[in-house]
N, C-alpha and C positions, 0 to 999 in steps of 0.2 A: 392745133390741138383743141378738142372740145371737152365739155364736161358732161357727157352723157351719163346718166345715173343708171347703173346696172340693176337688173331685177334683184340681185342679191343684196345690193345696197338699199334698195327700197324696202325689201323684206325686213332688213335690220332696223330701219327707221320705224316701220310699223310695229315690229316686235318690242322695241325699246319704248315706244309711246304707249303701247298696250300694257306694259308692265307698270307704268306710273300713273296712268290716267284711265278713266272709265270711258273708253272710246265708243262712240256711236258710228263714226265714219271718218275716214281720212280721204281728202280729195287732192290729187296731184293736178296742178295746173301750170301754165307757163310753157317755156320752150322745151323742157324735158317731157312734159305731157304730150306735146305736139311732135316729139322726136326730132326737134330742130335746135338742139343746144349749140351755143357758141362758147368761145373761151371764157367769157365773163358771165355765163349762165349760173344761176343758183338753183337750189331746190325750193320750189314753191309748193307749200302745203296748206290746206285748210283742215284744221283738226276740230272735229265736232265731238264734244264731250257731254256727258250727263252727270247729274248728281254731284255737282261741284258747288258747294255753298260758300266757299271762301271768296274774298275780293278778287277782281279781275287780275290785278298784278300778281297775286299768288298763283293763280292758274297759269299765267304766262311763264312765271319762274319755274314752275313744276314741269310744264311742257318743254321748255328749253333745256332743263336739266336732263330730261329723258334722252335727248339726242345730241347733247353738246359734245359727246365724245366722238361723234362721226365728223370727220374733218372735211366737210364740204360747206360752201356758203349756202345759207338757207333763210327763207322768209316764212313766217307763220302768220296765219289769220285765225282768230278765235271767234 
């Protein structure tokens, strides 16, 4: 079994992130971006935001809260 992320799942991640953050860009990288996920693969995202004046840890909390309901392993880079 692999953990390939469906286009619908990715659209949901983008939608939920856009609702809570001022997105400039989301970059998918890692095994799912290369279309080579394995059973232990997670979702690797780089989320680029603008206009966020709070401390880094607040931005991370807010970004994680946006997509925490999606039950897949994920890594974030800010």
